[in-house]
Biopython code that builds the backbone (N, CA, C, O; Angstrom):
import numpy as np
from Bio.PDB.StructureBuilder import StructureBuilder

atoms = [
    (1, "MET", "N", (94.959, -83.969, -111.552)),
    (1, "MET", "CA", (94.715, -82.838, -110.698)),
    (1, "MET", "C", (93.228, -82.570, -110.561)),
    (1, "MET", "O", (92.723, -82.346, -109.462)),
    (2, "LEU", "N", (92.543, -82.594, -111.674)),
    (2, "LEU", "CA", (91.115, -82.335, -111.656)),
    (2, "LEU", "C", (90.367, -83.409, -110.885)),
    (2, "LEU", "O", (89.376, -83.112, -110.217)),
    (3, "SER", "N", (90.818, -84.630, -110.966)),
    (3, "SER", "CA", (90.143, -85.705, -110.248)),
    (3, "SER", "C", (90.257, -85.536, -108.739)),
    (3, "SER", "O", (89.352, -85.928, -108.002)),
    (4, "ARG", "N", (91.326, -84.974, -108.287)),
    (4, "ARG", "CA", (91.469, -84.749, -106.850)),
    (4, "ARG", "C", (90.509, -83.673, -106.371)),
    (4, "ARG", "O", (89.988, -83.766, -105.259)),
    (5, "ILE", "N", (90.267, -82.666, -107.178)),
    (5, "ILE", "CA", (89.400, -81.561, -106.780)),
    (5, "ILE", "C", (87.935, -81.971, -106.848)),
    (5, "ILE", "O", (87.152, -81.622, -105.965)),
    (6, "SER", "N", (87.561, -82.702, -107.878)),
    (6, "SER", "CA", (86.158, -83.029, -108.069)),
    (6, "SER", "C", (85.695, -84.232, -107.257)),
    (6, "SER", "O", (84.502, -84.534, -107.234)),
    (7, "ALA", "N", (86.582, -84.899, -106.614)),
    (7, "ALA", "CA", (86.197, -86.059, -105.817)),
    (7, "ALA", "C", (85.409, -85.599, -104.588)),
    (7, "ALA", "O", (85.805, -84.670, -103.884)),
    (8, "VAL", "N", (84.326, -86.249, -104.364)),
    (8, "VAL", "CA", (83.470, -85.916, -103.225)),
    (8, "VAL", "C", (84.001, -86.628, -101.997)),
    (8, "VAL", "O", (84.196, -87.843, -101.992)),
    (9, "ARG", "N", (84.225, -85.860, -100.983)),
    (9, "ARG", "CA", (84.729, -86.442, -99.752)),
    (9, "ARG", "C", (83.578, -86.532, -98.751)),
    (9, "ARG", "O", (82.786, -85.603, -98.595)),
    (10, "ALA", "N", (83.517, -87.621, -98.115)),
    (10, "ALA", "CA", (82.481, -87.808, -97.097)),
    (10, "ALA", "C", (82.912, -87.100, -95.821)),
    (10, "ALA", "O", (83.973, -87.377, -95.261)),
    (11, "ILE", "N", (82.087, -86.205, -95.390)),
    (11, "ILE", "CA", (82.379, -85.475, -94.165)),
    (11, "ILE", "C", (81.645, -86.175, -93.024)),
    (11, "ILE", "O", (80.421, -86.301, -93.059)),
    (12, "PRO", "N", (82.367, -86.620, -92.039)),
    (12, "PRO", "CA", (81.683, -87.293, -90.925)),
    (12, "PRO", "C", (80.857, -86.282, -90.118)),
    (12, "PRO", "O", (81.339, -85.212, -89.747)),
    (13, "ARG", "N", (79.648, -86.641, -89.870)),
    (13, "ARG", "CA", (78.758, -85.780, -89.093)),
    (13, "ARG", "C", (78.277, -86.544, -87.868)),
    (13, "ARG", "O", (78.017, -87.747, -87.912)),
    (14, "ALA", "N", (78.173, -85.825, -86.811)),
    (14, "ALA", "CA", (77.680, -86.436, -85.573)),
    (14, "ALA", "C", (76.263, -85.925, -85.328)),
    (14, "ALA", "O", (76.038, -84.723, -85.179)),
    (15, "PHE", "N", (75.337, -86.833, -85.289)),
    (15, "PHE", "CA", (73.952, -86.463, -85.023)),
    (15, "PHE", "C", (73.576, -86.931, -83.624)),
    (15, "PHE", "O", (73.805, -88.078, -83.241)),
    (16, "ALA", "N", (73.009, -86.031, -82.901)),
    (16, "ALA", "CA", (72.520, -86.406, -81.577)),
    (16, "ALA", "C", (71.046, -86.743, -81.718)),
    (16, "ALA", "O", (70.234, -85.893, -82.084)),
    (17, "THR", "N", (70.722, -87.951, -81.433)),
    (17, "THR", "CA", (69.324, -88.361, -81.517)),
    (17, "THR", "C", (68.844, -88.748, -80.139)),
    (17, "THR", "O", (69.588, -89.303, -79.331)),
    (18, "ARG", "N", (67.608, -88.449, -79.892)),
    (18, "ARG", "CA", (67.002, -88.786, -78.612)),
    (18, "ARG", "C", (65.935, -89.839, -78.877)),
    (18, "ARG", "O", (65.054, -89.651, -79.716)),
    (19, "SER", "N", (66.022, -90.911, -78.178)),
    (19, "SER", "CA", (65.025, -91.953, -78.353)),
    (19, "SER", "C", (63.975, -91.815, -77.253)),
    (19, "SER", "O", (64.304, -91.623, -76.082)),
    (20, "TYR", "N", (62.742, -91.914, -77.639)),
    (20, "TYR", "CA", (61.630, -91.787, -76.711)),
    (20, "TYR", "C", (60.983, -93.144, -76.490)),
    (20, "TYR", "O", (60.834, -93.943, -77.414)),
    (21, "VAL", "N", (60.612, -93.376, -75.266)),
    (21, "VAL", "CA", (59.953, -94.619, -74.915)),
    (21, "VAL", "C", (58.511, -94.272, -74.579)),
    (21, "VAL", "O", (58.250, -93.365, -73.788)),
    (22, "THR", "N", (57.579, -94.993, -75.182)),
    (22, "THR", "CA", (56.175, -94.678, -74.955)),
    (22, "THR", "C", (55.647, -95.261, -73.656)),
    (22, "THR", "O", (54.686, -94.734, -73.095)),
    (23, "GLY", "N", (56.244, -96.320, -73.171)),
    (23, "GLY", "CA", (55.783, -96.952, -71.937)),
    (23, "GLY", "C", (56.412, -96.320, -70.713)),
    (23, "GLY", "O", (57.148, -95.337, -70.806)),
    (24, "ARG", "N", (56.110, -96.898, -69.575)),
    (24, "ARG", "CA", (56.708, -96.419, -68.328)),
    (24, "ARG", "C", (58.190, -96.739, -68.303)),
    (24, "ARG", "O", (58.628, -97.794, -68.762)),
    (25, "THR", "N", (58.937, -95.821, -67.767)),
    (25, "THR", "CA", (60.370, -96.048, -67.644)),
    (25, "THR", "C", (60.745, -96.018, -66.174)),
    (25, "THR", "O", (59.979, -95.539, -65.337)),
    (26, "GLU", "N", (61.892, -96.516, -65.875)),
    (26, "GLU", "CA", (62.390, -96.510, -64.502)),
    (26, "GLU", "C", (62.601, -95.067, -64.068)),
    (26, "GLU", "O", (63.234, -94.287, -64.778)),
    (27, "GLY", "N", (62.075, -94.717, -62.914)),
    (27, "GLY", "CA", (62.227, -93.359, -62.412)),
    (27, "GLY", "C", (61.118, -92.435, -62.865)),
    (27, "GLY", "O", (61.183, -91.231, -62.616)),
    (28, "SER", "N", (60.110, -92.961, -63.518)),
    (28, "SER", "CA", (58.991, -92.139, -63.958)),
    (28, "SER", "C", (58.142, -91.793, -62.750)),
    (28, "SER", "O", (57.341, -92.609, -62.293)),
    (29, "VAL", "N", (58.315, -90.593, -62.234)),
    (29, "VAL", "CA", (57.683, -90.211, -60.975)),
    (29, "VAL", "C", (56.273, -89.688, -61.195)),
    (29, "VAL", "O", (55.373, -89.985, -60.410)),
    (30, "ALA", "N", (56.075, -88.919, -62.245)),
    (30, "ALA", "CA", (54.800, -88.235, -62.427)),
    (30, "ALA", "C", (53.648, -89.201, -62.678)),
    (30, "ALA", "O", (52.493, -88.852, -62.430)),
    (31, "GLN", "N", (53.930, -90.384, -63.155)),
    (31, "GLN", "CA", (52.860, -91.311, -63.471)),
    (31, "GLN", "C", (52.618, -92.336, -62.371)),
    (31, "GLN", "O", (51.686, -93.135, -62.460)),
    (32, "SER", "N", (53.424, -92.317, -61.367)),
    (32, "SER", "CA", (53.264, -93.325, -60.327)),
    (32, "SER", "C", (52.105, -92.970, -59.414)),
    (32, "SER", "O", (51.786, -91.795, -59.235)),
    (33, "LYS", "N", (51.484, -93.972, -58.846)),
    (33, "LYS", "CA", (50.335, -93.763, -57.966)),
    (33, "LYS", "C", (50.736, -93.062, -56.683)),
    (33, "LYS", "O", (49.983, -92.239, -56.162)),
    (34, "GLY", "N", (51.894, -93.376, -56.180)),
    (34, "GLY", "CA", (52.368, -92.751, -54.950)),
    (34, "GLY", "C", (52.530, -91.255, -55.110)),
    (34, "GLY", "O", (52.211, -90.490, -54.199)),
    (35, "PHE", "N", (53.020, -90.835, -56.253)),
    (35, "PHE", "CA", (53.187, -89.402, -56.506)),
    (35, "PHE", "C", (51.833, -88.713, -56.549)),
    (35, "PHE", "O", (51.669, -87.631, -55.987)),
    (36, "ASN", "N", (50.854, -89.335, -57.218)),
    (36, "ASN", "CA", (49.520, -88.739, -57.309)),
    (36, "ASN", "C", (48.888, -88.604, -55.933)),
    (36, "ASN", "O", (48.275, -87.580, -55.630)),
    (37, "LYS", "N", (49.029, -89.619, -55.102)),
    (37, "LYS", "CA", (48.473, -89.557, -53.748)),
    (37, "LYS", "C", (49.150, -88.465, -52.940)),
    (37, "LYS", "O", (48.498, -87.720, -52.208)),
    (38, "LYS", "N", (50.454, -88.380, -53.080)),
    (38, "LYS", "CA", (51.209, -87.365, -52.341)),
    (38, "LYS", "C", (50.812, -85.966, -52.808)),
    (38, "LYS", "O", (50.652, -85.056, -51.994)),
    (39, "GLU", "N", (50.657, -85.803, -54.110)),
    (39, "GLU", "CA", (50.271, -84.500, -54.657)),
    (39, "GLU", "C", (48.874, -84.103, -54.176)),
    (39, "GLU", "O", (48.648, -82.948, -53.817)),
    (40, "LYS", "N", (47.940, -85.051, -54.168)),
    (40, "LYS", "CA", (46.587, -84.767, -53.673)),
    (40, "LYS", "C", (46.609, -84.432, -52.192)),
    (40, "LYS", "O", (45.867, -83.562, -51.736)),
    (41, "ALA", "N", (47.446, -85.112, -51.451)),
    (41, "ALA", "CA", (47.550, -84.838, -50.017)),
    (41, "ALA", "C", (48.098, -83.436, -49.778)),
    (41, "ALA", "O", (47.608, -82.718, -48.907)),
    (42, "HIS", "N", (49.103, -83.047, -50.539)),
    (42, "HIS", "CA", (49.658, -81.700, -50.396)),
    (42, "HIS", "C", (48.627, -80.643, -50.780)),
    (42, "HIS", "O", (48.514, -79.612, -50.118)),
    (43, "GLU", "N", (47.884, -80.899, -51.841)),
    (43, "GLU", "CA", (46.854, -79.956, -52.277)),
    (43, "GLU", "C", (45.766, -79.836, -51.217)),
    (43, "GLU", "O", (45.320, -78.733, -50.903)),
    (44, "GLY", "N", (45.342, -80.969, -50.668)),
    (44, "GLY", "CA", (44.332, -80.946, -49.609)),
    (44, "GLY", "C", (44.827, -80.215, -48.378)),
    (44, "GLY", "O", (44.075, -79.465, -47.756)),
    (45, "MET", "N", (46.083, -80.426, -48.019)),
    (45, "MET", "CA", (46.653, -79.743, -46.856)),
    (45, "MET", "C", (46.719, -78.243, -47.090)),
    (45, "MET", "O", (46.448, -77.455, -46.184)),
    (46, "ARG", "N", (47.081, -77.848, -48.306)),
    (46, "ARG", "CA", (47.153, -76.424, -48.631)),
    (46, "ARG", "C", (45.772, -75.780, -48.519)),
    (46, "ARG", "O", (45.644, -74.675, -47.991)),
    (47, "LEU", "N", (44.749, -76.458, -49.011)),
    (47, "LEU", "CA", (43.390, -75.927, -48.917)),
    (47, "LEU", "C", (42.940, -75.821, -47.465)),
    (47, "LEU", "O", (42.311, -74.836, -47.077)),
    (48, "LEU", "N", (43.259, -76.829, -46.667)),
    (48, "LEU", "CA", (42.897, -76.783, -45.248)),
    (48, "LEU", "C", (43.600, -75.638, -44.528)),
    (48, "LEU", "O", (43.002, -74.974, -43.682)),
    (49, "LEU", "N", (44.854, -75.410, -44.857)),
    (49, "LEU", "CA", (45.590, -74.311, -44.232)),
    (49, "LEU", "C", (45.015, -72.955, -44.633)),
    (49, "LEU", "O", (44.969, -72.031, -43.820)),
    (50, "GLU", "N", (44.574, -72.836, -45.890)),
    (50, "GLU", "CA", (43.937, -71.591, -46.323)),
    (50, "GLU", "C", (42.634, -71.369, -45.567)),
    (50, "GLU", "O", (42.355, -70.254, -45.126)),
    (51, "GLN", "N", (41.833, -72.420, -45.412)),
    (51, "GLN", "CA", (40.581, -72.303, -44.665)),
    (51, "GLN", "C", (40.854, -71.954, -43.212)),
    (51, "GLN", "O", (40.142, -71.140, -42.624)),
    (52, "LEU", "N", (41.865, -72.555, -42.636)),
    (52, "LEU", "CA", (42.229, -72.273, -41.252)),
    (52, "LEU", "C", (42.636, -70.816, -41.088)),
    (52, "LEU", "O", (42.270, -70.171, -40.105)),
    (53, "GLU", "N", (43.385, -70.302, -42.039)),
    (53, "GLU", "CA", (43.806, -68.896, -41.985)),
    (53, "GLU", "C", (42.596, -67.966, -42.083)),
    (53, "GLU", "O", (42.536, -66.954, -41.384)),
    (54, "LYS", "N", (41.630, -68.299, -42.945)),
    (54, "LYS", "CA", (40.408, -67.497, -43.058)),
    (54, "LYS", "C", (39.627, -67.531, -41.752)),
    (54, "LYS", "O", (39.127, -66.502, -41.296)),
    (55, "LEU", "N", (39.522, -68.714, -41.149)),
    (55, "LEU", "CA", (38.796, -68.834, -39.886)),
    (55, "LEU", "C", (39.481, -68.039, -38.777)),
    (55, "LEU", "O", (38.812, -67.412, -37.956)),
    (56, "ARG", "N", (40.802, -68.064, -38.754)),
    (56, "ARG", "CA", (41.527, -67.288, -37.745)),
    (56, "ARG", "C", (41.273, -65.794, -37.923)),
    (56, "ARG", "O", (41.131, -65.063, -36.943)),
    (57, "ALA", "N", (41.215, -65.342, -39.174)),
    (57, "ALA", "CA", (40.925, -63.931, -39.438)),
    (57, "ALA", "C", (39.510, -63.586, -38.984)),
    (57, "ALA", "O", (39.283, -62.514, -38.423)),
    (58, "GLN", "N", (38.557, -64.488, -39.225)),
    (58, "GLN", "CA", (37.182, -64.258, -38.781)),
    (58, "GLN", "C", (37.104, -64.222, -37.263)),
    (58, "GLN", "O", (36.397, -63.385, -36.701)),
    (59, "ILE", "N", (37.814, -65.109, -36.595)),
    (59, "ILE", "CA", (37.826, -65.132, -35.125)),
    (59, "ILE", "C", (38.394, -63.830, -34.591)),
    (59, "ILE", "O", (37.872, -63.264, -33.631)),
    (60, "LYS", "N", (39.458, -63.360, -35.209)),
    (60, "LYS", "CA", (40.076, -62.108, -34.771)),
    (60, "LYS", "C", (39.101, -60.941, -34.942)),
    (60, "LYS", "O", (39.003, -60.085, -34.064)),
    (61, "ALA", "N", (38.384, -60.903, -36.059)),
    (61, "ALA", "CA", (37.405, -59.838, -36.298)),
    (61, "ALA", "C", (36.265, -59.917, -35.288)),
    (61, "ALA", "O", (35.832, -58.890, -34.765)),
    (62, "LYS", "N", (35.779, -61.114, -35.011)),
    (62, "LYS", "CA", (34.688, -61.278, -34.038)),
    (62, "LYS", "C", (35.151, -60.905, -32.636)),
    (62, "LYS", "O", (34.386, -60.327, -31.863)),
    (63, "GLN", "N", (36.395, -61.230, -32.304)),
    (63, "GLN", "CA", (36.921, -60.874, -30.987)),
    (63, "GLN", "C", (36.998, -59.356, -30.841)),
    (63, "GLN", "O", (36.704, -58.818, -29.773)),
    (64, "ALA", "N", (37.393, -58.668, -31.909)),
    (64, "ALA", "CA", (37.427, -57.204, -31.882)),
    (64, "ALA", "C", (36.018, -56.649, -31.711)),
    (64, "ALA", "O", (35.820, -55.667, -30.995)),
    (65, "GLU", "N", (35.044, -57.268, -32.360)),
    (65, "GLU", "CA", (33.648, -56.837, -32.225)),
    (65, "GLU", "C", (33.161, -57.065, -30.795)),
    (65, "GLU", "O", (32.480, -56.208, -30.231)),
    (66, "ILE", "N", (33.500, -58.199, -30.210)),
    (66, "ILE", "CA", (33.109, -58.497, -28.823)),
    (66, "ILE", "C", (33.733, -57.487, -27.870)),
    (66, "ILE", "O", (33.066, -56.997, -26.958)),
    (67, "ASP", "N", (35.008, -57.172, -28.073)),
    (67, "ASP", "CA", (35.680, -56.189, -27.220)),
    (67, "ASP", "C", (34.989, -54.833, -27.307)),
    (67, "ASP", "O", (34.810, -54.153, -26.297)),
    (68, "SER", "N", (34.605, -54.448, -28.514)),
    (68, "SER", "CA", (33.910, -53.173, -28.700)),
    (68, "SER", "C", (32.564, -53.177, -27.984)),
    (68, "SER", "O", (32.206, -52.196, -27.331)),
    (69, "LEU", "N", (31.821, -54.267, -28.101)),
    (69, "LEU", "CA", (30.512, -54.359, -27.442)),
    (69, "LEU", "C", (30.658, -54.376, -25.922)),
    (69, "LEU", "O", (29.844, -53.775, -25.220)),
    (70, "GLU", "N", (31.677, -55.052, -25.406)),
    (70, "GLU", "CA", (31.905, -55.061, -23.960)),
    (70, "GLU", "C", (32.256, -53.664, -23.455)),
    (70, "GLU", "O", (31.841, -53.268, -22.366)),
    (71, "LYS", "N", (33.010, -52.934, -24.240)),
    (71, "LYS", "CA", (33.356, -51.564, -23.867)),
    (71, "LYS", "C", (32.096, -50.696, -23.820)),
    (71, "LYS", "O", (31.912, -49.913, -22.888)),
    (72, "GLN", "N", (31.237, -50.838, -24.822)),
    (72, "GLN", "CA", (29.971, -50.091, -24.828)),
    (72, "GLN", "C", (29.112, -50.484, -23.630)),
    (72, "GLN", "O", (28.479, -49.630, -23.009)),
    (73, "HIS", "N", (29.091, -51.769, -23.307)),
    (73, "HIS", "CA", (28.302, -52.251, -22.181)),
    (73, "HIS", "C", (28.808, -51.648, -20.874)),
    (73, "HIS", "O", (28.014, -51.209, -20.042)),
    (74, "ASP", "N", (30.118, -51.626, -20.694)),
    (74, "ASP", "CA", (30.707, -51.045, -19.484)),
    (74, "ASP", "C", (30.390, -49.557, -19.377)),
    (74, "ASP", "O", (30.086, -49.058, -18.293)),
    (75, "GLU", "N", (30.461, -48.853, -20.501)),
    (75, "GLU", "CA", (30.144, -47.422, -20.498)),
    (75, "GLU", "C", (28.687, -47.191, -20.126)),
    (75, "GLU", "O", (28.375, -46.266, -19.376)),
    (76, "LEU", "N", (27.792, -48.028, -20.646)),
    (76, "LEU", "CA", (26.368, -47.887, -20.316)),
    (76, "LEU", "C", (26.111, -48.214, -18.845)),
    (76, "LEU", "O", (25.294, -47.559, -18.198)),
    (77, "GLU", "N", (26.796, -49.213, -18.320)),
    (77, "GLU", "CA", (26.643, -49.551, -16.902)),
    (77, "GLU", "C", (27.111, -48.405, -16.014)),
    (77, "GLU", "O", (26.455, -48.074, -15.026)),
    (78, "GLN", "N", (28.238, -47.803, -16.360)),
    (78, "GLN", "CA", (28.764, -46.694, -15.567)),
    (78, "GLN", "C", (27.843, -45.482, -15.643)),
    (78, "GLN", "O", (27.640, -44.795, -14.642)),
    (79, "SER", "N", (27.286, -45.214, -16.821)),
    (79, "SER", "CA", (26.372, -44.072, -16.932)),
    (79, "SER", "C", (25.065, -44.351, -16.197)),
    (79, "SER", "O", (24.435, -43.420, -15.695)),
    (80, "ALA", "N", (24.644, -45.612, -16.124)),
    (80, "ALA", "CA", (23.415, -45.959, -15.405)),
    (80, "ALA", "C", (23.630, -45.839, -13.902)),
    (80, "ALA", "O", (22.710, -45.451, -13.182)),
    (81, "LYS", "N", (24.827, -46.164, -13.413)),
    (81, "LYS", "CA", (25.128, -46.050, -11.989)),
    (81, "LYS", "C", (25.169, -44.591, -11.552)),
    (81, "LYS", "O", (24.794, -44.272, -10.424)),
    (82, "LYS", "N", (25.622, -43.703, -12.434)),
    (82, "LYS", "CA", (25.703, -42.287, -12.105)),
    (82, "LYS", "C", (24.317, -41.669, -11.991)),
    (82, "LYS", "O", (24.118, -40.745, -11.202)),
    (83, "ASN", "N", (23.385, -42.149, -12.741)),
    (83, "ASN", "CA", (22.033, -41.562, -12.715)),
    (83, "ASN", "C", (21.239, -42.143, -11.631)),
    (83, "ASN", "O", (20.078, -41.776, -11.451)),
]
sb = StructureBuilder()
sb.init_structure("model")
sb.init_model(0)
sb.init_chain("A")
sb.init_seg("    ")
for serial, (resi, resn, name, xyz) in enumerate(atoms, 1):
    if name == "N":
        sb.init_residue(resn, " ", resi, " ")
    sb.init_atom(name, np.array(xyz, "f"), 0.0, 1.0, " ", f" {name:<3s}", serial, name[0])
structure = sb.get_structure()
């Protein structure tokens, strides 16, 4: 009876192990040259679009300034004609 109780039983355990590969693997996108070129192209396009948006805002501000100056010019012309 005692031998049955004191006997050590091996309990099966399942270990999940992950193996890592140090070299390039199939489907490795981040290290490929094509991905880097595409990423740089997207970054460059984003910067160009930001610059374009800034330029459009500047054009809009300058157009408002031109409209204001033209209005002042018209008012001065009308006041000069009256005198």
